MARLO-62008 format. One record per atom (N, C-alpha, C): residue number from 1; residue in one letter; x, y, z. Coordinates in Angstrom, 3 decimals. Layout:
<rs>
{num:NUM residuo:A px:X py:Y pz:Z}
...
</rs>
This chain:
<rs>
{num:1 residuo:M px:267.722 py:-67.889 pz:-95.707}
{num:1 residuo:M px:266.840 py:-68.015 pz:-94.549}
{num:1 residuo:M px:266.627 py:-66.636 pz:-93.940}
{num:2 residuo:P px:265.398 py:-66.302 pz:-93.534}
{num:2 residuo:P px:265.136 py:-64.998 pz:-92.951}
{num:2 residuo:P px:265.938 py:-64.783 pz:-91.681}
{num:3 residuo:A px:266.147 py:-63.533 pz:-91.394}
{num:3 residuo:A px:266.881 py:-63.197 pz:-90.174}
{num:3 residuo:A px:266.103 py:-63.686 pz:-88.963}
{num:4 residuo:S px:266.792 py:-64.172 pz:-88.013}
{num:4 residuo:S px:266.183 py:-64.704 pz:-86.813}
{num:4 residuo:S px:266.150 py:-63.630 pz:-85.732}
{num:5 residuo:S px:265.287 py:-63.826 pz:-84.768}
{num:5 residuo:S px:265.215 py:-62.889 pz:-83.658}
{num:5 residuo:S px:266.368 py:-63.086 pz:-82.696}
{num:6 residuo:G px:267.131 py:-64.156 pz:-82.907}
{num:6 residuo:G px:268.255 py:-64.428 pz:-82.035}
{num:6 residuo:G px:267.885 py:-65.249 pz:-80.819}
{num:7 residuo:R px:266.653 py:-65.617 pz:-80.694}
{num:7 residuo:R px:266.242 py:-66.433 pz:-79.557}
{num:7 residuo:R px:266.659 py:-67.871 pz:-79.791}
{num:8 residuo:T px:267.152 py:-68.491 pz:-78.776}
{num:8 residuo:T px:267.552 py:-69.891 pz:-78.873}
{num:8 residuo:T px:266.711 py:-70.681 pz:-77.903}
{num:9 residuo:M px:266.274 py:-71.840 pz:-78.328}
{num:9 residuo:M px:265.448 py:-72.669 pz:-77.459}
{num:9 residuo:M px:266.174 py:-73.996 pz:-77.230}
{num:10 residuo:R px:265.996 py:-74.573 pz:-76.064}
{num:10 residuo:R px:266.611 py:-75.857 pz:-75.757}
{num:10 residuo:R px:265.595 py:-76.950 pz:-76.045}
{num:11 residuo:Q px:266.032 py:-77.940 pz:-76.795}
{num:11 residuo:Q px:265.168 py:-79.065 pz:-77.115}
{num:11 residuo:Q px:265.057 py:-79.936 pz:-75.870}
{num:12 residuo:S px:263.836 py:-80.279 pz:-75.522}
{num:12 residuo:S px:263.636 py:-81.023 pz:-74.275}
{num:12 residuo:S px:264.293 py:-82.395 pz:-74.315}
{num:13 residuo:G px:264.980 py:-82.712 pz:-73.253}
{num:13 residuo:G px:265.559 py:-84.033 pz:-73.093}
{num:13 residuo:G px:266.942 py:-84.210 pz:-73.693}
{num:14 residuo:S px:267.199 py:-83.728 pz:-74.887}
{num:14 residuo:S px:268.458 py:-84.035 pz:-75.563}
{num:14 residuo:S px:269.574 py:-83.068 pz:-75.193}
{num:15 residuo:G px:269.237 py:-81.887 pz:-74.727}
{num:15 residuo:G px:270.251 py:-80.904 pz:-74.405}
{num:15 residuo:G px:270.774 py:-80.169 pz:-75.636}
{num:16 residuo:E px:270.337 py:-80.583 pz:-76.837}
{num:16 residuo:E px:270.773 py:-79.887 pz:-78.051}
{num:16 residuo:E px:270.118 py:-78.518 pz:-78.118}
{num:17 residuo:R px:270.824 py:-77.619 pz:-78.756}
{num:17 residuo:R px:270.271 py:-76.278 pz:-78.926}
{num:17 residuo:R px:269.957 py:-76.075 pz:-80.391}
{num:18 residuo:Y px:268.892 py:-75.364 pz:-80.641}
{num:18 residuo:Y px:268.558 py:-75.035 pz:-82.017}
{num:18 residuo:Y px:267.974 py:-73.641 pz:-82.062}
{num:19 residuo:E px:268.062 py:-73.040 pz:-83.213}
{num:19 residuo:E px:267.562 py:-71.683 pz:-83.413}
{num:19 residuo:E px:266.134 py:-71.760 pz:-83.931}
{num:20 residuo:K px:265.248 py:-71.002 pz:-83.371}
{num:20 residuo:K px:263.858 py:-70.930 pz:-83.827}
{num:20 residuo:K px:263.651 py:-69.566 pz:-84.447}
{num:21 residuo:D px:263.148 py:-69.543 pz:-85.666}
{num:21 residuo:D px:262.908 py:-68.286 pz:-86.361}
{num:21 residuo:D px:261.529 py:-67.758 pz:-85.974}
{num:22 residuo:F px:261.483 py:-66.584 pz:-85.375}
{num:22 residuo:F px:260.234 py:-65.982 pz:-84.953}
{num:22 residuo:F px:259.762 py:-64.901 pz:-85.920}
{num:23 residuo:S px:260.399 py:-64.781 pz:-87.094}
{num:23 residuo:S px:260.034 py:-63.701 pz:-87.997}
{num:23 residuo:S px:258.625 py:-63.902 pz:-88.537}
{num:24 residuo:M px:257.953 py:-62.795 pz:-88.794}
{num:24 residuo:M px:256.589 py:-62.791 pz:-89.315}
{num:24 residuo:M px:256.469 py:-61.679 pz:-90.334}
{num:25 residuo:S px:255.376 py:-61.658 pz:-91.048}
{num:25 residuo:S px:255.142 py:-60.609 pz:-92.030}
{num:25 residuo:S px:254.451 py:-59.422 pz:-91.362}
{num:26 residuo:S px:255.061 py:-58.878 pz:-90.383}
{num:26 residuo:S px:254.542 py:-57.695 pz:-89.716}
{num:26 residuo:S px:255.734 py:-56.874 pz:-89.251}
{num:27 residuo:D px:255.469 py:-55.750 pz:-88.655}
{num:27 residuo:D px:256.550 py:-54.886 pz:-88.185}
{num:27 residuo:D px:257.186 py:-55.401 pz:-86.902}
{num:28 residuo:N px:256.554 py:-56.364 pz:-86.269}
{num:28 residuo:N px:257.001 py:-56.849 pz:-84.979}
{num:28 residuo:N px:257.245 py:-58.349 pz:-85.081}
{num:29 residuo:N px:258.385 py:-58.815 pz:-84.645}
{num:29 residuo:N px:258.717 py:-60.231 pz:-84.743}
{num:29 residuo:N px:258.337 py:-61.031 pz:-83.507}
{num:30 residuo:E px:257.544 py:-60.484 pz:-82.625}
{num:30 residuo:E px:257.157 py:-61.206 pz:-81.419}
{num:30 residuo:E px:256.072 py:-62.223 pz:-81.734}
{num:31 residuo:P px:256.143 py:-63.413 pz:-81.145}
{num:31 residuo:P px:255.094 py:-64.406 pz:-81.349}
{num:31 residuo:P px:253.743 py:-63.838 pz:-80.930}
{num:32 residuo:G px:252.705 py:-64.207 pz:-81.658}
{num:32 residuo:G px:251.362 py:-63.737 pz:-81.335}
{num:32 residuo:G px:251.012 py:-62.418 pz:-81.981}
{num:33 residuo:T px:251.967 py:-61.801 pz:-82.688}
{num:33 residuo:T px:251.685 py:-60.543 pz:-83.363}
{num:33 residuo:T px:250.810 py:-60.824 pz:-84.579}
{num:34 residuo:P px:249.676 py:-60.126 pz:-84.723}
{num:34 residuo:P px:248.813 py:-60.391 pz:-85.875}
{num:34 residuo:P px:249.499 py:-60.019 pz:-87.182}
{num:35 residuo:V px:249.241 py:-60.803 pz:-88.204}
{num:35 residuo:V px:249.770 py:-60.552 pz:-89.533}
{num:35 residuo:V px:248.589 py:-60.148 pz:-90.400}
{num:36 residuo:Y px:248.673 py:-58.993 pz:-91.030}
{num:36 residuo:Y px:247.573 py:-58.477 pz:-91.832}
{num:36 residuo:Y px:247.804 py:-58.763 pz:-93.302}
{num:37 residuo:P px:246.739 py:-59.130 pz:-94.028}
{num:37 residuo:P px:246.899 py:-59.405 pz:-95.458}
{num:37 residuo:P px:247.290 py:-58.154 pz:-96.225}
{num:38 residuo:D px:248.097 py:-58.340 pz:-97.238}
{num:38 residuo:D px:248.521 py:-57.246 pz:-98.108}
{num:38 residuo:D px:247.439 py:-57.041 pz:-99.166}
{num:39 residuo:Y px:246.686 py:-55.973 pz:-99.045}
{num:39 residuo:Y px:245.566 py:-55.682 pz:-99.938}
{num:39 residuo:Y px:246.006 py:-55.679 pz:-101.398}
{num:40 residuo:H px:247.120 py:-55.040 pz:-101.689}
{num:40 residuo:H px:247.580 py:-54.926 pz:-103.076}
{num:40 residuo:H px:247.971 py:-56.287 pz:-103.659}
{num:41 residuo:Y px:248.567 py:-57.131 pz:-102.850}
{num:41 residuo:Y px:248.929 py:-58.467 pz:-103.327}
{num:41 residuo:Y px:247.678 py:-59.311 pz:-103.558}
{num:42 residuo:L px:246.706 py:-59.232 pz:-102.647}
{num:42 residuo:L px:245.456 py:-59.965 pz:-102.833}
{num:42 residuo:L px:244.732 py:-59.475 pz:-104.085}
{num:43 residuo:L px:244.769 py:-58.166 pz:-104.323}
{num:43 residuo:L px:244.150 py:-57.603 pz:-105.520}
{num:43 residuo:L px:244.847 py:-58.136 pz:-106.777}
{num:44 residuo:K px:246.163 py:-58.219 pz:-106.732}
{num:44 residuo:K px:246.923 py:-58.761 pz:-107.857}
{num:44 residuo:K px:246.546 py:-60.225 pz:-108.104}
{num:45 residuo:L px:246.375 py:-60.997 pz:-107.027}
{num:45 residuo:L px:245.963 py:-62.396 pz:-107.171}
{num:45 residuo:L px:244.597 py:-62.508 pz:-107.841}
{num:46 residuo:T px:243.678 py:-61.601 pz:-107.519}
{num:46 residuo:T px:242.334 py:-61.667 pz:-108.100}
{num:46 residuo:T px:242.322 py:-61.262 pz:-109.573}
{num:47 residuo:R px:243.326 py:-60.513 pz:-110.007}
{num:47 residuo:R px:243.362 py:-60.016 pz:-111.386}
{num:47 residuo:R px:244.293 py:-60.796 pz:-112.312}
{num:48 residuo:T px:245.060 py:-61.732 pz:-111.775}
{num:48 residuo:T px:246.019 py:-62.482 pz:-112.580}
{num:48 residuo:T px:245.380 py:-63.755 pz:-113.120}
{num:49 residuo:K px:245.587 py:-63.981 pz:-114.405}
{num:49 residuo:K px:245.055 py:-65.181 pz:-115.047}
{num:49 residuo:K px:246.157 py:-66.217 pz:-115.237}
{num:50 residuo:M px:245.749 py:-67.466 pz:-115.228}
{num:50 residuo:M px:246.666 py:-68.570 pz:-115.480}
{num:50 residuo:M px:247.124 py:-68.478 pz:-116.933}
{num:51 residuo:P px:248.438 py:-68.371 pz:-117.181}
{num:51 residuo:P px:248.908 py:-68.140 pz:-118.542}
{num:51 residuo:P px:249.002 py:-69.389 pz:-119.425}
{num:52 residuo:Y px:248.948 py:-70.576 pz:-118.850}
{num:52 residuo:Y px:249.121 py:-71.797 pz:-119.638}
{num:52 residuo:Y px:248.428 py:-72.966 pz:-118.958}
{num:53 residuo:G px:248.422 py:-74.088 pz:-119.653}
{num:53 residuo:G px:247.904 py:-75.317 pz:-119.067}
{num:53 residuo:G px:246.414 py:-75.497 pz:-119.269}
{num:54 residuo:K px:245.903 py:-76.482 pz:-118.576}
{num:54 residuo:K px:244.502 py:-76.875 pz:-118.684}
{num:54 residuo:K px:243.538 py:-75.723 pz:-118.395}
{num:55 residuo:Y px:243.912 py:-74.849 pz:-117.487}
{num:55 residuo:Y px:243.036 py:-73.758 pz:-117.075}
{num:55 residuo:Y px:243.557 py:-72.390 pz:-117.534}
{num:56 residuo:A px:244.246 py:-72.355 pz:-118.657}
{num:56 residuo:A px:244.767 py:-71.091 pz:-119.203}
{num:56 residuo:A px:243.617 py:-70.105 pz:-119.378}
{num:57 residuo:G px:243.860 py:-68.873 pz:-118.964}
{num:57 residuo:G px:242.846 py:-67.831 pz:-119.091}
{num:57 residuo:G px:241.936 py:-67.671 pz:-117.886}
{num:58 residuo:R px:241.981 py:-68.603 pz:-116.956}
{num:58 residuo:R px:241.168 py:-68.488 pz:-115.739}
{num:58 residuo:R px:241.928 py:-67.691 pz:-114.697}
{num:59 residuo:Y px:241.185 py:-66.952 pz:-113.882}
{num:59 residuo:Y px:241.812 py:-66.216 pz:-112.787}
{num:59 residuo:Y px:242.387 py:-67.213 pz:-111.778}
{num:60 residuo:L px:243.536 py:-66.889 pz:-111.241}
{num:60 residuo:L px:244.196 py:-67.790 pz:-110.292}
{num:60 residuo:L px:243.285 py:-68.144 pz:-109.120}
{num:61 residuo:V px:242.546 py:-67.158 pz:-108.624}
{num:61 residuo:V px:241.699 py:-67.406 pz:-107.454}
{num:61 residuo:V px:240.490 py:-68.269 pz:-107.790}
{num:62 residuo:E px:240.217 py:-68.470 pz:-109.085}
{num:62 residuo:E px:239.089 py:-69.299 pz:-109.501}
{num:62 residuo:E px:239.532 py:-70.680 pz:-109.978}
{num:63 residuo:L px:240.816 py:-70.980 pz:-109.859}
{num:63 residuo:L px:241.301 py:-72.309 pz:-110.229}
{num:63 residuo:L px:240.711 py:-73.333 pz:-109.263}
{num:64 residuo:P px:240.352 py:-74.519 pz:-109.763}
{num:64 residuo:P px:239.839 py:-75.556 pz:-108.856}
{num:64 residuo:P px:240.891 py:-75.931 pz:-107.806}
{num:65 residuo:E px:240.424 py:-76.206 pz:-106.623}
{num:65 residuo:E px:241.338 py:-76.573 pz:-105.544}
{num:65 residuo:E px:242.168 py:-77.796 pz:-105.927}
{num:66 residuo:S px:241.558 py:-78.734 pz:-106.634}
{num:66 residuo:S px:242.287 py:-79.947 pz:-107.028}
{num:66 residuo:S px:243.483 py:-79.612 pz:-107.928}
{num:67 residuo:Y px:243.359 py:-78.556 pz:-108.735}
{num:67 residuo:Y px:244.444 py:-78.154 pz:-109.627}
{num:67 residuo:Y px:245.617 py:-77.555 pz:-108.850}
{num:68 residuo:V px:245.319 py:-76.693 pz:-107.875}
{num:68 residuo:V px:246.415 py:-76.110 pz:-107.093}
{num:68 residuo:V px:247.028 py:-77.147 pz:-106.148}
{num:69 residuo:V px:246.235 py:-78.126 pz:-105.719}
{num:69 residuo:V px:246.785 py:-79.231 pz:-104.918}
{num:69 residuo:V px:247.728 py:-80.049 pz:-105.791}
{num:70 residuo:W px:247.347 py:-80.280 pz:-107.054}
{num:70 residuo:W px:248.209 py:-81.005 pz:-107.985}
{num:70 residuo:W px:249.543 py:-80.271 pz:-108.140}
{num:71 residuo:F px:249.483 py:-78.933 pz:-108.295}
{num:71 residuo:F px:250.711 py:-78.132 pz:-108.393}
{num:71 residuo:F px:251.549 py:-78.287 pz:-107.132}
{num:72 residuo:S px:250.908 py:-78.290 pz:-105.967}
{num:72 residuo:S px:251.664 py:-78.398 pz:-104.717}
{num:72 residuo:S px:252.413 py:-79.724 pz:-104.643}
{num:73 residuo:R px:251.835 py:-80.763 pz:-105.229}
{num:73 residuo:R px:252.493 py:-82.072 pz:-105.216}
{num:73 residuo:R px:253.582 py:-82.174 pz:-106.265}
{num:74 residuo:K px:253.342 py:-81.614 pz:-107.441}
{num:74 residuo:K px:254.306 py:-81.670 pz:-108.538}
{num:74 residuo:K px:255.419 py:-80.637 pz:-108.375}
{num:75 residuo:G px:255.100 py:-79.547 pz:-107.695}
{num:75 residuo:G px:256.053 py:-78.453 pz:-107.515}
{num:75 residuo:G px:255.595 py:-77.208 pz:-108.243}
{num:76 residuo:F px:255.571 py:-76.106 pz:-107.532}
{num:76 residuo:F px:255.186 py:-74.838 pz:-108.123}
{num:76 residuo:F px:256.330 py:-74.319 pz:-108.991}
{num:77 residuo:P px:255.998 py:-73.567 pz:-110.041}
{num:77 residuo:P px:257.072 py:-72.947 pz:-110.829}
{num:77 residuo:P px:257.933 py:-72.060 pz:-109.928}
{num:78 residuo:R px:259.191 py:-71.926 pz:-110.276}
{num:78 residuo:R px:260.106 py:-71.113 pz:-109.457}
{num:78 residuo:R px:260.179 py:-69.701 pz:-110.020}
{num:79 residuo:N px:259.066 py:-69.015 pz:-109.922}
{num:79 residuo:N px:258.983 py:-67.635 pz:-110.392}
{num:79 residuo:N px:257.806 py:-66.963 pz:-109.675}
{num:80 residuo:E px:257.462 py:-65.768 pz:-110.125}
{num:80 residuo:E px:256.378 py:-65.035 pz:-109.465}
{num:80 residuo:E px:255.056 py:-65.792 pz:-109.555}
{num:81 residuo:L px:254.789 py:-66.409 pz:-110.709}
{num:81 residuo:L px:253.557 py:-67.192 pz:-110.852}
{num:81 residuo:L px:253.523 py:-68.317 pz:-109.823}
{num:82 residuo:G px:254.634 py:-68.989 pz:-109.619}
{num:82 residuo:G px:254.704 py:-70.051 pz:-108.623}
{num:82 residuo:G px:254.417 py:-69.543 pz:-107.219}
{num:83 residuo:D px:254.951 py:-68.370 pz:-106.899}
{num:83 residuo:D px:254.676 py:-67.772 pz:-105.589}
{num:83 residuo:D px:253.191 py:-67.463 pz:-105.430}
{num:84 residuo:M px:252.602 py:-66.969 pz:-106.520}
{num:84 residuo:M px:251.175 py:-66.636 pz:-106.478}
{num:84 residuo:M px:250.326 py:-67.905 pz:-106.357}
{num:85 residuo:L px:250.683 py:-68.943 pz:-107.100}
{num:85 residuo:L px:249.947 py:-70.208 pz:-107.000}
{num:85 residuo:L px:250.085 py:-70.815 pz:-105.613}
{num:86 residuo:R px:251.265 py:-70.696 pz:-105.026}
{num:86 residuo:R px:251.485 py:-71.199 pz:-103.663}
{num:86 residuo:R px:250.589 py:-70.443 pz:-102.677}
{num:87 residuo:T px:250.453 py:-69.149 pz:-102.862}
{num:87 residuo:T px:249.588 py:-68.341 pz:-101.995}
{num:87 residuo:T px:248.131 py:-68.758 pz:-102.160}
{num:88 residuo:V px:247.696 py:-68.933 pz:-103.407}
{num:88 residuo:V px:246.323 py:-69.377 pz:-103.666}
{num:88 residuo:V px:246.090 py:-70.743 pz:-103.020}
{num:89 residuo:Y px:247.066 py:-71.629 pz:-103.132}
{num:89 residuo:Y px:246.964 py:-72.949 pz:-102.511}
{num:89 residuo:Y px:246.749 py:-72.823 pz:-101.003}
{num:90 residuo:E px:247.562 py:-72.004 pz:-100.342}
{num:90 residuo:E px:247.441 py:-71.845 pz:-98.890}
{num:90 residuo:E px:246.104 py:-71.221 pz:-98.510}
{num:91 residuo:I px:245.644 py:-70.271 pz:-99.291}
{num:91 residuo:I px:244.356 py:-69.628 pz:-99.015}
{num:91 residuo:I px:243.228 py:-70.648 pz:-99.149}
{num:92 residuo:K px:243.244 py:-71.411 pz:-100.225}
{num:92 residuo:K px:242.199 py:-72.420 pz:-100.423}
{num:92 residuo:K px:242.297 py:-73.526 pz:-99.375}
{num:93 residuo:R px:243.497 py:-73.943 pz:-99.076}
{num:93 residuo:R px:243.726 py:-75.017 pz:-98.095}
{num:93 residuo:R px:243.197 py:-74.641 pz:-96.714}
{num:94 residuo:N px:243.268 py:-73.359 pz:-96.401}
{num:94 residuo:N px:242.842 py:-72.897 pz:-95.084}
{num:94 residuo:N px:241.447 py:-72.286 pz:-95.078}
{num:95 residuo:G px:240.716 py:-72.430 pz:-96.191}
{num:95 residuo:G px:239.331 py:-71.954 pz:-96.248}
{num:95 residuo:G px:239.191 py:-70.445 pz:-96.184}
{num:96 residuo:L px:240.147 py:-69.726 pz:-96.756}
{num:96 residuo:L px:240.138 py:-68.264 pz:-96.673}
{num:96 residuo:L px:239.712 py:-67.580 pz:-97.973}
{num:97 residuo:E px:238.999 py:-68.302 pz:-98.833}
{num:97 residuo:E px:238.582 py:-67.739 pz:-100.118}
{num:97 residuo:E px:237.767 py:-66.464 pz:-99.961}
{num:98 residuo:Y px:237.100 py:-66.313 pz:-98.815}
{num:98 residuo:Y px:236.292 py:-65.119 pz:-98.579}
{num:98 residuo:Y px:237.128 py:-63.842 pz:-98.689}
{num:99 residuo:L px:238.439 py:-63.947 pz:-98.525}
{num:99 residuo:L px:239.294 py:-62.765 pz:-98.646}
{num:99 residuo:L px:239.210 py:-62.150 pz:-100.042}
{num:100 residuo:F px:238.892 py:-62.949 pz:-101.040}
{num:100 residuo:F px:238.824 py:-62.465 pz:-102.413}
{num:100 residuo:F px:237.472 py:-61.896 pz:-102.797}
{num:101 residuo:E px:236.434 py:-62.234 pz:-102.084}
{num:101 residuo:E px:235.071 py:-61.850 pz:-102.472}
{num:101 residuo:E px:234.915 py:-60.341 pz:-102.658}
{num:102 residuo:A px:235.379 py:-59.571 pz:-101.705}
{num:102 residuo:A px:235.234 py:-58.115 pz:-101.796}
{num:102 residuo:A px:236.106 py:-57.528 pz:-102.892}
{num:103 residuo:L px:237.178 py:-58.222 pz:-103.264}
{num:103 residuo:L px:238.122 py:-57.698 pz:-104.252}
{num:103 residuo:L px:237.738 py:-58.022 pz:-105.681}
{num:104 residuo:K px:236.892 py:-59.010 pz:-105.887}
{num:104 residuo:K px:236.567 py:-59.428 pz:-107.253}
{num:104 residuo:K px:235.935 py:-58.327 pz:-108.073}
{num:105 residuo:G px:235.205 py:-57.447 pz:-107.452}
{num:105 residuo:G px:234.579 py:-56.341 pz:-108.187}
{num:105 residuo:G px:235.471 py:-55.123 pz:-108.316}
{num:106 residuo:S px:236.611 py:-55.110 pz:-107.635}
{num:106 residuo:S px:237.508 py:-53.950 pz:-107.647}
{num:106 residuo:S px:238.212 py:-53.784 pz:-108.969}
</rs>
């Protein structure tokens, strides 16, 4: 589990205490801090092809949404490809495909 900021919050009503992780992918762990996309990682996603399966040879960012949703339900591989597919899933799920448009020609 990522390191926590050490902030503890009280759950309303029950009196129980729990730790809330405020870590983010930025230099600052404060809530509301903007998180910027990693250009090099996005570029890698646009250049990586699916190595096997029904869509072998297709770029990960061009996989049909239904295929990455299927992976999310069945379970992503536990390796770098799985991490990349999980990222593509989140990007597609949140309608952020436009992030790849400028990179496709790079």
